[in-house]
C-alpha positions as CSV (number, residue, x, y, z in Angstrom):
1,M,13.7,118.0,-52.9
2,K,14.9,114.8,-54.5
3,Q,17.3,114.2,-51.6
4,R,14.5,114.7,-49.1
5,I,12.3,112.2,-51.0
6,G,15.2,109.7,-51.2
7,C,15.8,110.0,-47.4
8,Q,12.1,109.3,-46.7
9,V,12.2,106.3,-49.0
10,S,15.3,104.9,-47.2
11,V,13.8,105.4,-43.8
12,F,10.6,103.6,-45.0
13,F,12.6,100.6,-46.2
14,L,14.6,100.5,-43.0
15,C,11.4,100.5,-41.0
16,V,10.0,97.7,-43.1
17,F,13.2,95.6,-42.6
18,I,13.3,96.2,-38.8
19,T,9.5,95.5,-38.5
20,A,10.0,92.2,-40.4
21,L,12.7,91.3,-37.9
22,F,10.5,91.6,-34.9
23,F,7.3,90.4,-36.5
24,P,8.2,87.6,-38.8
25,I,5.5,85.9,-40.9
26,T,4.4,82.6,-39.4
27,A,4.2,79.7,-41.8
28,K,1.0,77.7,-41.4
29,A,1.7,74.7,-43.7
30,D,3.0,71.5,-42.1
31,I,6.1,71.4,-44.3
32,G,9.8,71.5,-43.7
33,P,11.9,70.2,-40.8
34,K,10.2,69.1,-37.6
35,P,11.4,69.6,-34.0
36,C,14.3,67.4,-32.9
37,V,15.9,66.5,-29.6
38,F,19.6,65.7,-29.4
39,I,21.0,64.3,-26.2
40,T,24.7,63.6,-25.4
41,F,25.7,61.4,-22.5
42,E,29.1,62.6,-21.1
43,N,31.2,60.1,-19.1
44,M,28.9,57.2,-19.9
45,G,30.4,53.8,-19.3
46,D,30.5,50.8,-21.7
47,E,27.6,48.9,-20.1
48,T,24.8,48.2,-22.6
49,C,22.3,51.0,-22.2
50,Y,19.1,51.8,-24.0
51,G,17.3,55.2,-23.9
52,T,14.0,56.8,-24.6
53,L,12.0,59.9,-24.0
54,L,8.9,59.6,-21.8
55,S,6.0,61.8,-22.8
56,E,3.5,63.8,-20.8
57,S,0.9,62.9,-23.5
58,A,0.0,59.5,-24.8
59,G,1.2,60.2,-28.3
60,T,3.3,62.5,-30.5
61,G,3.5,62.2,-34.3
62,P,3.5,58.6,-35.2
63,A,4.6,57.4,-31.8
64,S,2.0,56.4,-29.2
65,A,1.8,54.8,-25.7
66,W,1.3,51.1,-25.3
67,D,-2.4,50.2,-25.3
68,G,-2.0,46.9,-23.4
69,D,-1.8,44.7,-26.6
70,M,1.2,42.4,-26.2
71,A,1.4,42.0,-30.0
72,H,3.3,45.3,-30.0
73,R,6.1,43.5,-28.2
74,D,7.3,41.9,-31.4
75,M,6.4,44.6,-33.9
76,G,9.1,47.2,-33.3
77,N,12.8,47.3,-33.9
78,L,13.5,46.7,-30.2
79,D,14.4,43.4,-28.6
80,P,11.1,42.2,-27.1
81,D,12.7,42.0,-23.6
82,I,13.9,45.6,-23.9
83,W,10.5,46.8,-25.1
84,E,8.8,45.0,-22.2
85,A,11.1,46.5,-19.6
86,F,10.3,50.0,-20.9
87,A,6.6,49.2,-21.3
88,Y,6.2,48.1,-17.7
89,Y,8.2,51.0,-16.2
90,Q,6.0,53.1,-13.9
91,D,6.9,56.7,-13.9
92,T,6.2,58.7,-10.8
93,D,4.7,61.6,-12.8
94,G,2.6,59.3,-15.0
95,Y,4.7,60.0,-18.2
96,Y,4.2,57.5,-21.0
97,F,6.6,55.2,-22.9
98,L,5.9,55.8,-26.6
99,Q,7.4,52.5,-27.7
100,E,10.5,54.1,-29.2
101,A,13.9,53.5,-27.8
102,W,17.5,53.3,-29.0
103,L,20.8,51.8,-28.0
104,C,22.8,54.7,-26.4
105,S,25.9,53.0,-25.1
106,E,27.7,52.8,-28.5
107,N,27.7,56.4,-29.6
108,K,26.7,57.9,-26.2
109,R,23.8,59.7,-27.8
110,L,20.0,59.7,-28.0
111,N,18.5,61.5,-31.0
112,W,14.7,61.8,-31.4
113,T,14.5,63.5,-34.8
114,Y,10.8,63.3,-35.7
115,Y,8.1,64.8,-33.4
116,P,9.8,64.2,-30.1
117,P,7.5,64.5,-27.0
118,N,7.3,67.8,-25.2
119,P,7.6,68.1,-22.3
120,F,9.6,64.9,-21.7
121,K,11.8,62.8,-19.4
122,I,14.9,60.9,-20.4
123,L,14.8,57.3,-19.3
124,L,17.8,54.9,-19.5
125,Y,17.6,51.2,-19.1
126,Y,20.6,48.9,-18.3
127,P,19.5,45.3,-19.2
128,E,22.6,43.7,-17.7
129,T,21.6,44.8,-14.2
130,D,17.9,45.4,-15.0
131,T,18.1,49.0,-13.7
132,F,16.8,52.4,-14.8
133,A,17.9,56.0,-14.5
134,V,15.5,58.9,-15.2
135,S,15.7,62.6,-15.5
136,G,13.4,65.3,-14.3
137,I,10.9,67.0,-16.7
138,C,12.6,68.8,-19.7
139,E,11.2,71.0,-22.4
140,R,12.4,71.8,-25.9
141,Y,13.7,75.3,-26.3
142,A,14.4,75.5,-30.1
143,L,13.5,73.7,-33.3
144,D,16.7,71.6,-32.7
145,S,17.1,71.3,-28.9
146,Y,20.5,70.1,-27.6
147,F,21.0,68.6,-24.1
148,S,23.9,67.0,-22.3
149,V,23.8,64.6,-19.3
150,D,26.9,64.0,-17.1
151,M,26.8,60.3,-16.2
152,S,29.8,60.5,-13.9
153,G,27.7,61.3,-10.9
154,V,25.1,58.6,-11.6
155,A,25.5,55.7,-9.1
156,F,23.6,52.4,-9.2
157,D,23.1,50.8,-5.8
158,A,22.0,47.2,-6.0
159,V,20.5,47.4,-2.6
160,S,18.6,50.7,-3.0
161,T,15.2,50.8,-4.7
162,Q,15.7,54.4,-5.6
163,T,16.0,55.1,-9.4
164,P,19.1,57.3,-10.1
165,V,18.2,60.8,-11.3
166,L,19.9,62.2,-14.4
167,T,20.9,65.9,-14.4
168,V,20.2,67.4,-17.8
169,K,21.7,70.7,-19.1
170,K,20.9,72.6,-22.3
171,S,24.0,72.5,-24.5
172,Y,23.1,74.8,-27.4
173,D,26.4,76.4,-28.7
174,Y,25.5,80.1,-28.2
175,T,29.2,81.1,-28.3
176,G,29.6,79.3,-31.6
177,E,26.6,81.1,-33.0
178,V,28.0,84.5,-32.1
179,V,31.4,83.6,-33.7
180,S,29.7,82.3,-36.9
181,L,27.6,85.5,-37.1
182,V,30.8,87.6,-37.0
183,I,32.5,85.4,-39.6
184,R,29.5,85.6,-42.0
185,T,29.4,89.4,-41.6
186,V,33.1,89.8,-42.2
187,I,33.0,87.6,-45.3
188,T,30.1,89.5,-46.7
189,I,31.6,92.9,-46.1
190,A,34.9,91.8,-47.6
191,L,33.1,90.5,-50.7
192,E,31.1,93.7,-51.2
193,I,34.2,95.9,-50.7
194,G,36.0,93.8,-53.3
195,M,33.0,94.3,-55.7
196,A,33.1,98.1,-55.0
197,L,36.8,98.2,-56.1
198,L,35.8,96.5,-59.3
199,F,33.1,99.2,-59.9
200,G,35.8,101.9,-59.5
201,F,34.7,103.0,-56.0
202,R,38.2,103.4,-54.6
203,Q,38.0,106.6,-52.7
204,R,38.4,106.4,-48.9
205,R,35.0,108.1,-48.2
206,Q,33.3,105.7,-50.7
207,L,34.7,102.6,-49.2
208,T,34.0,103.8,-45.6
209,L,30.4,104.5,-46.5
210,I,30.0,101.1,-48.1
211,A,31.6,99.4,-45.1
212,W,29.3,101.1,-42.6
213,V,26.2,100.5,-44.7
214,N,27.1,96.8,-44.9
215,I,27.9,96.5,-41.2
216,M,24.4,97.9,-40.4
217,T,22.5,95.7,-42.9
218,Q,24.5,92.6,-42.5
219,I,24.3,92.5,-38.7
220,V,20.5,93.0,-38.8
221,L,20.2,90.4,-41.5
222,N,22.4,87.8,-39.9
223,V,20.8,88.2,-36.4
224,R,17.4,87.8,-38.0
225,L,18.5,84.7,-39.9
226,N,20.1,83.2,-36.7
227,I,16.7,83.7,-34.9
228,V,14.8,82.0,-37.8
229,N,17.3,79.1,-38.0
230,Y,17.1,78.7,-34.2
231,N,13.3,78.6,-34.1
232,R,12.3,77.2,-37.5
233,G,15.2,75.3,-39.0
234,F,17.3,75.3,-42.2
235,L,14.4,75.3,-44.7
236,A,12.8,78.4,-43.2
237,F,16.3,80.0,-43.0
238,M,16.7,79.6,-46.8
239,I,13.3,81.0,-47.5
240,F,13.8,84.1,-45.3
241,Y,17.3,84.4,-46.7
242,V,16.0,85.0,-50.2
243,C,13.3,87.5,-49.0
244,D,15.7,89.4,-46.7
245,E,18.4,89.7,-49.3
246,A,15.9,91.4,-51.6
247,I,15.0,93.9,-48.9
248,V,18.7,94.5,-48.2
249,F,19.2,95.2,-51.9
250,L,16.4,97.8,-51.9
251,I,17.8,99.5,-48.8
252,E,21.3,99.6,-50.1
253,A,20.2,100.7,-53.6
254,V,18.4,103.7,-52.0
255,L,21.2,104.6,-49.6
256,Y,24.0,104.3,-52.3
257,G,21.8,106.3,-54.7
258,I,21.8,109.1,-52.2
259,L,24.9,108.9,-50.0
260,L,27.4,107.3,-52.3
261,R,26.9,109.9,-55.0
262,K,27.1,112.6,-52.3
263,V,30.5,111.5,-51.0
264,S,32.1,110.8,-54.4
265,E,34.4,113.4,-55.8
266,K,33.2,112.8,-59.3
267,P,29.5,112.5,-60.5
268,V,28.2,108.9,-60.2
269,P,25.1,107.9,-62.1
270,V,22.2,106.3,-60.2
271,W,22.2,103.3,-62.5
272,K,25.8,102.5,-61.4
273,T,25.1,102.6,-57.7
274,T,22.0,100.5,-58.3
275,L,23.8,98.0,-60.4
276,Y,26.5,97.8,-57.8
277,A,24.0,97.2,-55.0
278,L,22.3,94.5,-57.1
279,L,25.5,92.6,-58.1
280,A,27.1,93.0,-54.7
281,N,24.0,91.5,-53.0
282,V,23.7,88.7,-55.6
283,G,27.3,87.8,-55.1
284,S,27.0,87.8,-51.3
285,F,23.8,85.8,-51.5
286,I,25.4,83.1,-53.7
287,C,28.5,83.1,-51.4
288,G,26.1,82.7,-48.4
289,I,24.3,79.8,-50.0
290,Q,27.6,78.0,-50.8
291,L,28.8,78.5,-47.2
292,A,25.4,77.2,-45.8
293,V,25.6,74.1,-48.0
294,Y,29.3,73.2,-47.8
295,I,30.3,74.7,-44.4
296,P,27.1,74.5,-42.4
297,E,29.1,74.8,-39.1
298,I,29.2,78.6,-39.6
299,F,25.4,78.7,-40.0
């Protein structure tokens, strides 16, 4: 009877965890990191080049389109002549210059890290030749959206009146995300197996069970955290990490309380399996926090 109730409880917690994965709570407060757009220009030459993102709307966050007042020419961080070139640019789709632009030719990048427009176009300006290059319409696809532009095929013809078109590609490192997920899962399982040995769980059936339970919970946990980090950023990742680790502890405490005691050759008290689940998850949580802070590449 007790085993039947325990199985029902474990199934309940598993359902709660999986439901939380597919129906995450939406935060309403305007706190935490904001959307960012990061653009890398590959094969860009050494000619002086400024870049901006043109916007479909006349404003986003603190940035806004020029209202015709020439006083703005000298108010920003741009050279007045550069600002004027962007301000007078006429986009074929009516997109706006939001009076924000950056020198791109030094580091071959354009980063708009606070309320970038969406949708947007990339517009480059070469003051030495007074020429522009523009992309088609792009849209953000994640909280931090990465794009790359191959400049090797962009040709400037002094005779032609055509503005060169930039080809933009998404450059989010999906392969790296999968690799980091595997690394985090392996590290967590190794840590919890090590903790199991300290608790005296050394039988093959015990360690096999602990490994399989951790493979199940850690894959679901890490996939969920990857999705949260992708869509909402690092702050949301940390909040969900705390909540999800608590859920994982409850699931593992129930499963170990039933299954670990069942496969053990000698009687194992419930308090021991529960304490193991608690300390193992606290240890993996602290380890995960350290990895996220000091080795953010694998997160």
